[in-house]
C-alpha positions in Angstrom: 109.7 115.8 28.8 110.7 113.4 26.1 108.8 110.2 25.2 110.3 107.1 23.5 108.4 104.2 22.0 110.9 101.6 23.1 114.4 101.1 24.6 116.2 101.7 21.3 114.4 105.0 20.8 115.2 105.9 24.5 118.9 105.3 23.9 118.9 107.5 20.8 117.0 110.3 22.5 119.2 110.1 25.5 122.4 110.3 23.4 121.0 113.2 21.3 120.0 115.2 24.4 123.6 114.8 25.8 125.1 115.8 22.5 122.9 118.9 22.4 123.9 119.9 25.9 120.4 119.2 27.3 120.9 116.2 29.5 117.9 114.2 30.6 117.6 114.4 34.4 115.6 111.2 34.9 114.5 108.2 32.8 111.3 106.2 33.6 111.1 103.0 31.7 108.7 100.1 31.4 110.4 96.8 32.1 108.8 95.1 29.0 107.9 96.6 25.7 106.0 94.2 23.3 108.0 94.0 20.1 110.7 96.3 21.3 113.7 96.7 23.6 112.7 96.9 27.3 114.3 98.6 30.2 116.8 96.0 31.3 118.6 96.0 27.9 118.2 99.8 27.3 119.6 100.9 30.7 122.8 98.9 30.0 123.3 100.8 26.8 122.4 104.2 28.3 124.9 103.6 31.1 127.6 103.0 28.4 126.8 106.5 27.2 126.4 108.0 30.6 127.3 105.9 33.7 125.6 108.6 35.9 122.2 108.3 34.2 119.3 108.0 36.7 116.5 105.6 35.8 113.3 104.2 37.4 111.9 100.9 36.1 108.2 100.2 36.2 106.3 97.0 35.7 103.1 95.2 36.6 105.3 92.1 37.2 106.3 92.7 40.8 108.0 89.3 41.1 110.4 89.9 38.3 114.1 89.8 39.4 114.7 93.3 37.9 112.0 94.7 40.1 113.2 93.0 43.2 116.9 93.9 42.7 116.5 97.0 40.6 119.8 98.5 41.8 121.7 95.4 40.6 120.4 96.1 37.1 121.4 99.8 37.1 118.1 101.4 38.2 117.7 103.9 41.1 114.2 102.8 41.9 111.4 100.5 40.9 107.7 101.1 40.8 105.0 98.4 40.6 102.0 99.3 38.4 99.5 100.5 39.0 100.8 103.3 41.3 99.3 106.5 42.6 100.5 110.0 41.5 101.7 110.7 45.0 103.9 107.6 45.0 105.3 108.6 41.6 106.1 112.1 42.8 107.8 110.8 46.0 110.0 108.4 44.1 110.9 110.9 41.4 111.9 113.5 44.1 114.0 110.9 45.9 115.8 109.8 42.8 116.4 113.3 41.4 117.7 114.6 44.7 120.2 111.8 44.9 
């Protein structure tokens, strides 16, 4: 598992993992990051590096257009916070299995 502080950090970590031959299987990103790049902008950049990157977007803002139309923004799934561990496990399994 790798943790990033914001979208810019996530992009760098993703690119570095690919370069090292240790690709990241799944990205889970918060839609908004105070003072930093959020998920919407970051996933665009990550998909420039790897169009097959799989990502889940999370937010407490359930009415945000990205949450409602997550696939249009490059995400495989969306999760509204707070969520239960079982919900997380189910979504992760679904996304990773394709």
